[in-house]
Biotite code that builds the C-alpha atoms (Angstrom):
import biotite.structure as struc

atoms = struc.array([
    struc.Atom([126.762, 105.268, 109.858], chain_id="A", res_id=1, res_name="MET", atom_name="CA", element="C"),
    struc.Atom([126.958, 109.072, 109.653], chain_id="A", res_id=2, res_name="SER", atom_name="CA", element="C"),
    struc.Atom([126.501, 109.143, 105.857], chain_id="A", res_id=3, res_name="LEU", atom_name="CA", element="C"),
    struc.Atom([123.542, 106.790, 106.172], chain_id="A", res_id=4, res_name="PHE", atom_name="CA", element="C"),
    struc.Atom([121.859, 108.957, 108.833], chain_id="A", res_id=5, res_name="ILE", atom_name="CA", element="C"),
    struc.Atom([122.605, 112.154, 106.883], chain_id="A", res_id=6, res_name="LEU", atom_name="CA", element="C"),
    struc.Atom([121.085, 110.616, 103.750], chain_id="A", res_id=7, res_name="GLY", atom_name="CA", element="C"),
    struc.Atom([118.040, 109.450, 105.687], chain_id="A", res_id=8, res_name="LEU", atom_name="CA", element="C"),
    struc.Atom([117.517, 112.917, 107.199], chain_id="A", res_id=9, res_name="VAL", atom_name="CA", element="C"),
    struc.Atom([117.970, 114.666, 103.844], chain_id="A", res_id=10, res_name="LEU", atom_name="CA", element="C"),
    struc.Atom([115.715, 112.319, 101.895], chain_id="A", res_id=11, res_name="PHE", atom_name="CA", element="C"),
    struc.Atom([112.901, 111.997, 104.412], chain_id="A", res_id=12, res_name="LEU", atom_name="CA", element="C"),
    struc.Atom([113.289, 115.616, 105.492], chain_id="A", res_id=13, res_name="GLY", atom_name="CA", element="C"),
    struc.Atom([112.828, 116.906, 101.960], chain_id="A", res_id=14, res_name="SER", atom_name="CA", element="C"),
    struc.Atom([109.773, 114.658, 101.614], chain_id="A", res_id=15, res_name="HIS", atom_name="CA", element="C"),
    struc.Atom([108.312, 115.907, 104.899], chain_id="A", res_id=16, res_name="SER", atom_name="CA", element="C"),
    struc.Atom([107.930, 119.590, 104.130], chain_id="A", res_id=17, res_name="VAL", atom_name="CA", element="C"),
    struc.Atom([104.203, 119.233, 103.355], chain_id="A", res_id=18, res_name="ARG", atom_name="CA", element="C"),
    struc.Atom([103.763, 117.251, 106.580], chain_id="A", res_id=19, res_name="VAL", atom_name="CA", element="C"),
    struc.Atom([105.404, 119.715, 108.960], chain_id="A", res_id=20, res_name="PHE", atom_name="CA", element="C"),
    struc.Atom([105.665, 123.022, 107.088], chain_id="A", res_id=21, res_name="ALA", atom_name="CA", element="C"),
    struc.Atom([103.051, 123.256, 104.368], chain_id="A", res_id=22, res_name="ASP", atom_name="CA", element="C"),
    struc.Atom([102.580, 126.982, 104.930], chain_id="A", res_id=23, res_name="GLY", atom_name="CA", element="C"),
    struc.Atom([106.341, 127.606, 104.679], chain_id="A", res_id=24, res_name="TRP", atom_name="CA", element="C"),
    struc.Atom([106.419, 125.528, 101.482], chain_id="A", res_id=25, res_name="ARG", atom_name="CA", element="C"),
    struc.Atom([103.654, 127.628, 99.915], chain_id="A", res_id=26, res_name="SER", atom_name="CA", element="C"),
    struc.Atom([105.441, 130.837, 100.894], chain_id="A", res_id=27, res_name="LYS", atom_name="CA", element="C"),
    struc.Atom([108.751, 129.596, 99.429], chain_id="A", res_id=28, res_name="MET", atom_name="CA", element="C"),
    struc.Atom([107.058, 128.632, 96.169], chain_id="A", res_id=29, res_name="ILE", atom_name="CA", element="C"),
    struc.Atom([105.476, 132.081, 96.035], chain_id="A", res_id=30, res_name="GLU", atom_name="CA", element="C"),
    struc.Atom([108.813, 133.836, 96.702], chain_id="A", res_id=31, res_name="ASN", atom_name="CA", element="C"),
    struc.Atom([111.145, 131.642, 94.652], chain_id="A", res_id=32, res_name="MET", atom_name="CA", element="C"),
    struc.Atom([108.872, 130.337, 91.971], chain_id="A", res_id=33, res_name="GLY", atom_name="CA", element="C"),
    struc.Atom([107.700, 126.757, 91.615], chain_id="A", res_id=34, res_name="GLU", atom_name="CA", element="C"),
    struc.Atom([110.528, 125.669, 89.287], chain_id="A", res_id=35, res_name="LYS", atom_name="CA", element="C"),
    struc.Atom([113.273, 126.920, 91.586], chain_id="A", res_id=36, res_name="MET", atom_name="CA", element="C"),
    struc.Atom([111.674, 125.370, 94.656], chain_id="A", res_id=37, res_name="PHE", atom_name="CA", element="C"),
    struc.Atom([111.150, 122.030, 92.903], chain_id="A", res_id=38, res_name="LYS", atom_name="CA", element="C"),
    struc.Atom([114.735, 122.151, 91.642], chain_id="A", res_id=39, res_name="GLY", atom_name="CA", element="C"),
    struc.Atom([116.121, 122.611, 95.152], chain_id="A", res_id=40, res_name="MET", atom_name="CA", element="C"),
    struc.Atom([113.777, 119.918, 96.459], chain_id="A", res_id=41, res_name="TYR", atom_name="CA", element="C"),
    struc.Atom([114.956, 117.522, 93.736], chain_id="A", res_id=42, res_name="SER", atom_name="CA", element="C"),
    struc.Atom([118.631, 118.182, 94.485], chain_id="A", res_id=43, res_name="VAL", atom_name="CA", element="C"),
    struc.Atom([118.112, 117.592, 98.226], chain_id="A", res_id=44, res_name="ALA", atom_name="CA", element="C"),
    struc.Atom([116.180, 114.377, 97.490], chain_id="A", res_id=45, res_name="SER", atom_name="CA", element="C"),
    struc.Atom([118.814, 113.120, 95.057], chain_id="A", res_id=46, res_name="LEU", atom_name="CA", element="C"),
    struc.Atom([121.727, 113.853, 97.399], chain_id="A", res_id=47, res_name="VAL", atom_name="CA", element="C"),
    struc.Atom([119.763, 112.240, 100.228], chain_id="A", res_id=48, res_name="GLY", atom_name="CA", element="C"),
    struc.Atom([118.993, 109.016, 98.358], chain_id="A", res_id=49, res_name="ILE", atom_name="CA", element="C"),
    struc.Atom([122.593, 108.672, 97.122], chain_id="A", res_id=50, res_name="VAL", atom_name="CA", element="C"),
    struc.Atom([123.980, 109.117, 100.659], chain_id="A", res_id=51, res_name="LEU", atom_name="CA", element="C"),
    struc.Atom([121.283, 106.831, 102.056], chain_id="A", res_id=52, res_name="LEU", atom_name="CA", element="C"),
    struc.Atom([121.974, 103.993, 99.618], chain_id="A", res_id=53, res_name="VAL", atom_name="CA", element="C"),
    struc.Atom([125.752, 104.347, 99.863], chain_id="A", res_id=54, res_name="TYR", atom_name="CA", element="C"),
    struc.Atom([125.723, 104.657, 103.653], chain_id="A", res_id=55, res_name="GLY", atom_name="CA", element="C"),
    struc.Atom([123.396, 101.679, 104.084], chain_id="A", res_id=56, res_name="PHE", atom_name="CA", element="C"),
    struc.Atom([125.553, 99.544, 101.782], chain_id="A", res_id=57, res_name="SER", atom_name="CA", element="C"),
    struc.Atom([128.552, 100.332, 103.998], chain_id="A", res_id=58, res_name="GLN", atom_name="CA", element="C"),
    struc.Atom([126.920, 99.283, 107.280], chain_id="A", res_id=59, res_name="ILE", atom_name="CA", element="C"),
    struc.Atom([124.279, 96.677, 106.412], chain_id="A", res_id=60, res_name="ARG", atom_name="CA", element="C"),
    struc.Atom([126.417, 93.531, 106.756], chain_id="A", res_id=61, res_name="TRP", atom_name="CA", element="C"),
    struc.Atom([128.319, 94.584, 109.892], chain_id="A", res_id=62, res_name="GLU", atom_name="CA", element="C"),
    struc.Atom([125.298, 96.049, 111.675], chain_id="A", res_id=63, res_name="SER", atom_name="CA", element="C"),
    struc.Atom([124.528, 94.417, 115.054], chain_id="A", res_id=64, res_name="PRO", atom_name="CA", element="C"),
    struc.Atom([121.785, 91.794, 115.034], chain_id="A", res_id=65, res_name="VAL", atom_name="CA", element="C"),
    struc.Atom([119.013, 92.808, 117.430], chain_id="A", res_id=66, res_name="LEU", atom_name="CA", element="C"),
    struc.Atom([116.843, 89.727, 116.840], chain_id="A", res_id=67, res_name="TRP", atom_name="CA", element="C"),
    struc.Atom([116.615, 86.780, 114.470], chain_id="A", res_id=68, res_name="ASN", atom_name="CA", element="C"),
    struc.Atom([113.213, 86.844, 112.761], chain_id="A", res_id=69, res_name="PRO", atom_name="CA", element="C"),
    struc.Atom([111.730, 83.386, 112.205], chain_id="A", res_id=70, res_name="PRO", atom_name="CA", element="C"),
    struc.Atom([111.408, 82.168, 108.618], chain_id="A", res_id=71, res_name="LEU", atom_name="CA", element="C"),
    struc.Atom([107.631, 82.631, 108.764], chain_id="A", res_id=72, res_name="ALA", atom_name="CA", element="C"),
    struc.Atom([108.057, 86.403, 108.947], chain_id="A", res_id=73, res_name="THR", atom_name="CA", element="C"),
    struc.Atom([109.738, 86.320, 105.534], chain_id="A", res_id=74, res_name="ARG", atom_name="CA", element="C"),
    struc.Atom([106.646, 84.658, 104.110], chain_id="A", res_id=75, res_name="HIS", atom_name="CA", element="C"),
    struc.Atom([104.405, 87.263, 105.755], chain_id="A", res_id=76, res_name="ILE", atom_name="CA", element="C"),
    struc.Atom([106.671, 89.975, 104.355], chain_id="A", res_id=77, res_name="ALA", atom_name="CA", element="C"),
    struc.Atom([106.391, 88.430, 100.881], chain_id="A", res_id=78, res_name="ALA", atom_name="CA", element="C"),
    struc.Atom([102.594, 88.652, 101.027], chain_id="A", res_id=79, res_name="VAL", atom_name="CA", element="C"),
    struc.Atom([102.761, 92.239, 102.301], chain_id="A", res_id=80, res_name="LEU", atom_name="CA", element="C"),
    struc.Atom([105.110, 93.086, 99.437], chain_id="A", res_id=81, res_name="MET", atom_name="CA", element="C"),
    struc.Atom([102.484, 91.901, 96.958], chain_id="A", res_id=82, res_name="LEU", atom_name="CA", element="C"),
    struc.Atom([100.138, 94.506, 98.426], chain_id="A", res_id=83, res_name="ILE", atom_name="CA", element="C"),
    struc.Atom([102.915, 97.125, 98.393], chain_id="A", res_id=84, res_name="ALA", atom_name="CA", element="C"),
    struc.Atom([103.696, 96.493, 94.718], chain_id="A", res_id=85, res_name="MET", atom_name="CA", element="C"),
    struc.Atom([100.041, 96.774, 93.671], chain_id="A", res_id=86, res_name="VAL", atom_name="CA", element="C"),
    struc.Atom([99.751, 100.032, 95.637], chain_id="A", res_id=87, res_name="LEU", atom_name="CA", element="C"),
    struc.Atom([102.949, 101.347, 94.047], chain_id="A", res_id=88, res_name="LEU", atom_name="CA", element="C"),
    struc.Atom([101.675, 100.618, 90.548], chain_id="A", res_id=89, res_name="VAL", atom_name="CA", element="C"),
    struc.Atom([98.286, 102.140, 91.439], chain_id="A", res_id=90, res_name="ALA", atom_name="CA", element="C"),
    struc.Atom([100.040, 105.398, 92.320], chain_id="A", res_id=91, res_name="SER", atom_name="CA", element="C"),
    struc.Atom([101.484, 105.640, 88.800], chain_id="A", res_id=92, res_name="GLN", atom_name="CA", element="C"),
    struc.Atom([98.612, 104.449, 86.589], chain_id="A", res_id=93, res_name="VAL", atom_name="CA", element="C"),
    struc.Atom([95.791, 106.944, 86.028], chain_id="A", res_id=94, res_name="PRO", atom_name="CA", element="C"),
    struc.Atom([92.106, 106.072, 86.318], chain_id="A", res_id=95, res_name="HIS", atom_name="CA", element="C"),
    struc.Atom([92.183, 103.096, 88.656], chain_id="A", res_id=96, res_name="ASN", atom_name="CA", element="C"),
    struc.Atom([89.794, 102.282, 91.486], chain_id="A", res_id=97, res_name="ALA", atom_name="CA", element="C"),
    struc.Atom([92.579, 101.667, 94.026], chain_id="A", res_id=98, res_name="ILE", atom_name="CA", element="C"),
    struc.Atom([93.909, 105.208, 93.645], chain_id="A", res_id=99, res_name="LYS", atom_name="CA", element="C"),
    struc.Atom([90.393, 106.669, 93.585], chain_id="A", res_id=100, res_name="ASP", atom_name="CA", element="C"),
    struc.Atom([89.465, 104.862, 96.791], chain_id="A", res_id=101, res_name="LYS", atom_name="CA", element="C"),
    struc.Atom([92.676, 105.276, 98.807], chain_id="A", res_id=102, res_name="LEU", atom_name="CA", element="C"),
    struc.Atom([93.816, 108.643, 97.503], chain_id="A", res_id=103, res_name="GLY", atom_name="CA", element="C"),
    struc.Atom([97.517, 108.195, 98.301], chain_id="A", res_id=104, res_name="HIS", atom_name="CA", element="C"),
    struc.Atom([98.618, 104.681, 97.285], chain_id="A", res_id=105, res_name="PRO", atom_name="CA", element="C"),
    struc.Atom([102.314, 105.651, 97.009], chain_id="A", res_id=106, res_name="MET", atom_name="CA", element="C"),
    struc.Atom([102.503, 106.573, 100.690], chain_id="A", res_id=107, res_name="VAL", atom_name="CA", element="C"),
    struc.Atom([100.521, 103.455, 101.637], chain_id="A", res_id=108, res_name="LEU", atom_name="CA", element="C"),
    struc.Atom([102.924, 101.400, 99.505], chain_id="A", res_id=109, res_name="SER", atom_name="CA", element="C"),
    struc.Atom([105.891, 102.794, 101.457], chain_id="A", res_id=110, res_name="VAL", atom_name="CA", element="C"),
    struc.Atom([104.090, 102.028, 104.724], chain_id="A", res_id=111, res_name="LYS", atom_name="CA", element="C"),
    struc.Atom([103.443, 98.387, 103.778], chain_id="A", res_id=112, res_name="VAL", atom_name="CA", element="C"),
    struc.Atom([106.972, 98.023, 102.311], chain_id="A", res_id=113, res_name="TRP", atom_name="CA", element="C"),
    struc.Atom([108.564, 99.333, 105.513], chain_id="A", res_id=114, res_name="ALA", atom_name="CA", element="C"),
    struc.Atom([106.423, 97.121, 107.741], chain_id="A", res_id=115, res_name="LEU", atom_name="CA", element="C"),
    struc.Atom([107.206, 94.047, 105.644], chain_id="A", res_id=116, res_name="ALA", atom_name="CA", element="C"),
    struc.Atom([110.932, 94.693, 105.860], chain_id="A", res_id=117, res_name="HIS", atom_name="CA", element="C"),
    struc.Atom([110.813, 95.345, 109.600], chain_id="A", res_id=118, res_name="LEU", atom_name="CA", element="C"),
    struc.Atom([109.157, 91.950, 110.077], chain_id="A", res_id=119, res_name="LEU", atom_name="CA", element="C"),
    struc.Atom([111.747, 90.127, 107.992], chain_id="A", res_id=120, res_name="ALA", atom_name="CA", element="C"),
    struc.Atom([114.961, 91.820, 109.166], chain_id="A", res_id=121, res_name="ASN", atom_name="CA", element="C"),
    struc.Atom([116.553, 92.061, 112.581], chain_id="A", res_id=122, res_name="GLY", atom_name="CA", element="C"),
    struc.Atom([119.664, 94.183, 112.238], chain_id="A", res_id=123, res_name="LYS", atom_name="CA", element="C"),
    struc.Atom([120.069, 97.614, 113.774], chain_id="A", res_id=124, res_name="GLN", atom_name="CA", element="C"),
    struc.Atom([120.552, 99.250, 110.370], chain_id="A", res_id=125, res_name="ALA", atom_name="CA", element="C"),
    struc.Atom([117.310, 97.652, 109.149], chain_id="A", res_id=126, res_name="ASP", atom_name="CA", element="C"),
    struc.Atom([115.425, 98.933, 112.173], chain_id="A", res_id=127, res_name="LEU", atom_name="CA", element="C"),
    struc.Atom([116.678, 102.484, 111.581], chain_id="A", res_id=128, res_name="VAL", atom_name="CA", element="C"),
    struc.Atom([116.023, 102.449, 107.817], chain_id="A", res_id=129, res_name="LEU", atom_name="CA", element="C"),
    struc.Atom([112.647, 100.742, 107.671], chain_id="A", res_id=130, res_name="PHE", atom_name="CA", element="C"),
    struc.Atom([111.481, 102.181, 111.001], chain_id="A", res_id=131, res_name="GLY", atom_name="CA", element="C"),
    struc.Atom([112.178, 105.716, 109.777], chain_id="A", res_id=132, res_name="ALA", atom_name="CA", element="C"),
    struc.Atom([110.290, 105.086, 106.549], chain_id="A", res_id=133, res_name="PHE", atom_name="CA", element="C"),
    struc.Atom([107.367, 103.562, 108.457], chain_id="A", res_id=134, res_name="LEU", atom_name="CA", element="C"),
    struc.Atom([107.076, 106.567, 110.795], chain_id="A", res_id=135, res_name="VAL", atom_name="CA", element="C"),
    struc.Atom([107.412, 108.955, 107.845], chain_id="A", res_id=136, res_name="TRP", atom_name="CA", element="C"),
    struc.Atom([104.703, 107.179, 105.842], chain_id="A", res_id=137, res_name="SER", atom_name="CA", element="C"),
    struc.Atom([102.266, 107.157, 108.773], chain_id="A", res_id=138, res_name="VAL", atom_name="CA", element="C"),
    struc.Atom([102.738, 110.902, 109.361], chain_id="A", res_id=139, res_name="LEU", atom_name="CA", element="C"),
    struc.Atom([102.667, 111.682, 105.644], chain_id="A", res_id=140, res_name="ASN", atom_name="CA", element="C"),
    struc.Atom([99.457, 109.722, 105.024], chain_id="A", res_id=141, res_name="PHE", atom_name="CA", element="C"),
    struc.Atom([97.772, 111.415, 107.989], chain_id="A", res_id=142, res_name="ARG", atom_name="CA", element="C"),
    struc.Atom([98.746, 114.874, 106.714], chain_id="A", res_id=143, res_name="ALA", atom_name="CA", element="C"),
    struc.Atom([97.605, 114.032, 103.179], chain_id="A", res_id=144, res_name="ALA", atom_name="CA", element="C"),
    struc.Atom([94.199, 112.842, 104.417], chain_id="A", res_id=145, res_name="ARG", atom_name="CA", element="C"),
    struc.Atom([93.803, 116.046, 106.424], chain_id="A", res_id=146, res_name="GLN", atom_name="CA", element="C"),
    struc.Atom([94.526, 118.081, 103.277], chain_id="A", res_id=147, res_name="ARG", atom_name="CA", element="C"),
    struc.Atom([91.936, 115.987, 101.410], chain_id="A", res_id=148, res_name="ASP", atom_name="CA", element="C"),
    struc.Atom([89.321, 116.719, 104.074], chain_id="A", res_id=149, res_name="ARG", atom_name="CA", element="C"),
    struc.Atom([90.024, 120.466, 103.807], chain_id="A", res_id=150, res_name="HIS", atom_name="CA", element="C"),
    struc.Atom([89.583, 120.302, 100.037], chain_id="A", res_id=151, res_name="VAL", atom_name="CA", element="C"),
    struc.Atom([86.293, 118.435, 100.427], chain_id="A", res_id=152, res_name="GLN", atom_name="CA", element="C"),
    struc.Atom([85.112, 120.931, 103.050], chain_id="A", res_id=153, res_name="ALA", atom_name="CA", element="C"),
    struc.Atom([85.798, 123.778, 100.599], chain_id="A", res_id=154, res_name="ASP", atom_name="CA", element="C"),
    struc.Atom([83.572, 122.064, 98.064], chain_id="A", res_id=155, res_name="GLY", atom_name="CA", element="C"),
    struc.Atom([86.375, 121.800, 95.501], chain_id="A", res_id=156, res_name="THR", atom_name="CA", element="C"),
    struc.Atom([86.798, 118.043, 95.646], chain_id="A", res_id=157, res_name="ALA", atom_name="CA", element="C"),
    struc.Atom([87.296, 116.366, 92.290], chain_id="A", res_id=158, res_name="VAL", atom_name="CA", element="C"),
    struc.Atom([84.702, 113.790, 91.410], chain_id="A", res_id=159, res_name="GLU", atom_name="CA", element="C"),
    struc.Atom([86.165, 110.308, 90.882], chain_id="A", res_id=160, res_name="PRO", atom_name="CA", element="C"),
    struc.Atom([86.503, 109.373, 87.235], chain_id="A", res_id=161, res_name="THR", atom_name="CA", element="C"),
    struc.Atom([85.914, 106.041, 85.545], chain_id="A", res_id=162, res_name="ALA", atom_name="CA", element="C"),
    struc.Atom([88.471, 103.429, 86.632], chain_id="A", res_id=163, res_name="SER", atom_name="CA", element="C"),
    struc.Atom([89.149, 101.218, 83.609], chain_id="A", res_id=164, res_name="PRO", atom_name="CA", element="C"),
    struc.Atom([92.800, 100.561, 84.497], chain_id="A", res_id=165, res_name="ASN", atom_name="CA", element="C"),
    struc.Atom([92.316, 98.763, 87.816], chain_id="A", res_id=166, res_name="THR", atom_name="CA", element="C"),
    struc.Atom([92.879, 95.309, 86.373], chain_id="A", res_id=167, res_name="TRP", atom_name="CA", element="C"),
    struc.Atom([96.080, 96.556, 84.675], chain_id="A", res_id=168, res_name="ARG", atom_name="CA", element="C"),
    struc.Atom([97.328, 97.860, 88.028], chain_id="A", res_id=169, res_name="VAL", atom_name="CA", element="C"),
    struc.Atom([96.773, 94.482, 89.673], chain_id="A", res_id=170, res_name="VAL", atom_name="CA", element="C"),
    struc.Atom([98.396, 92.501, 86.829], chain_id="A", res_id=171, res_name="VAL", atom_name="CA", element="C"),
    struc.Atom([101.451, 94.775, 86.622], chain_id="A", res_id=172, res_name="ILE", atom_name="CA", element="C"),
    struc.Atom([101.788, 94.774, 90.413], chain_id="A", res_id=173, res_name="GLY", atom_name="CA", element="C"),
    struc.Atom([101.650, 90.976, 90.611], chain_id="A", res_id=174, res_name="VAL", atom_name="CA", element="C"),
    struc.Atom([104.192, 90.589, 87.788], chain_id="A", res_id=175, res_name="VAL", atom_name="CA", element="C"),
    struc.Atom([106.587, 93.096, 89.399], chain_id="A", res_id=176, res_name="ALA", atom_name="CA", element="C"),
    struc.Atom([106.176, 91.335, 92.753], chain_id="A", res_id=177, res_name="TRP", atom_name="CA", element="C"),
    struc.Atom([106.900, 87.917, 91.185], chain_id="A", res_id=178, res_name="ALA", atom_name="CA", element="C"),
    struc.Atom([110.016, 89.247, 89.457], chain_id="A", res_id=179, res_name="ILE", atom_name="CA", element="C"),
    struc.Atom([111.322, 90.619, 92.768], chain_id="A", res_id=180, res_name="LEU", atom_name="CA", element="C"),
    struc.Atom([110.378, 87.503, 94.717], chain_id="A", res_id=181, res_name="LEU", atom_name="CA", element="C"),
    struc.Atom([111.895, 85.011, 92.293], chain_id="A", res_id=182, res_name="PHE", atom_name="CA", element="C"),
    struc.Atom([115.329, 86.485, 91.671], chain_id="A", res_id=183, res_name="GLY", atom_name="CA", element="C"),
    struc.Atom([115.029, 90.248, 91.252], chain_id="A", res_id=184, res_name="GLY", atom_name="CA", element="C"),
    struc.Atom([115.470, 91.109, 94.918], chain_id="A", res_id=185, res_name="HIS", atom_name="CA", element="C"),
    struc.Atom([118.456, 88.777, 95.205], chain_id="A", res_id=186, res_name="THR", atom_name="CA", element="C"),
    struc.Atom([120.044, 90.288, 92.101], chain_id="A", res_id=187, res_name="TRP", atom_name="CA", element="C"),
    struc.Atom([119.452, 93.882, 93.230], chain_id="A", res_id=188, res_name="LEU", atom_name="CA", element="C"),
    struc.Atom([120.142, 93.588, 96.965], chain_id="A", res_id=189, res_name="PHE", atom_name="CA", element="C"),
    struc.Atom([122.010, 90.283, 97.432], chain_id="A", res_id=190, res_name="ALA", atom_name="CA", element="C"),
    struc.Atom([119.267, 89.022, 99.767], chain_id="A", res_id=191, res_name="VAL", atom_name="CA", element="C"),
    struc.Atom([116.679, 86.376, 98.948], chain_id="A", res_id=192, res_name="SER", atom_name="CA", element="C"),
    struc.Atom([113.231, 87.412, 100.227], chain_id="A", res_id=193, res_name="PRO", atom_name="CA", element="C"),
    struc.Atom([112.349, 83.837, 101.168], chain_id="A", res_id=194, res_name="LEU", atom_name="CA", element="C"),
    struc.Atom([115.756, 82.870, 102.514], chain_id="A", res_id=195, res_name="GLY", atom_name="CA", element="C"),
    struc.Atom([116.621, 80.501, 99.657], chain_id="A", res_id=196, res_name="TRP", atom_name="CA", element="C"),
])
């Protein structure tokens, strides 16, 4: 459990600097240089995700069951994951209306992903993992929207561009979701999303 918690703290902590210490981050970039700061950030993130994945794999099956979610919650989670996958793809494809409208689809994707997995899983380890990611994504999205409002108030907001790739985002997201739903999730994580 300790490796899992350490990994969670390192990974989410490194991804929370702009949420809780944006001024400190700017000062560090100024003092160290952007490349050095990003290098240290990347190392902390990488170590965190490795410890997180390894630690979770060690405790996931023996973790105490806090509740037994009904089968229907798996179906709700599957629908939420469709939304999460489209949001994830939208964060990576330029010039799409979803990204233009929402501004931070990656963080929203994490939020929906975490909520979906909290609904469908009832073990203590699941609650810690997905609950932590849900809290992080809520705080991160709030901080990002506040930064956006400051940019708009300064009059330096970027005008939205044409969004010709929106349909590609939706198609790729649906295909990725279907692959995960019908075998990919089972192959990767040894758990069927629909309980088959």
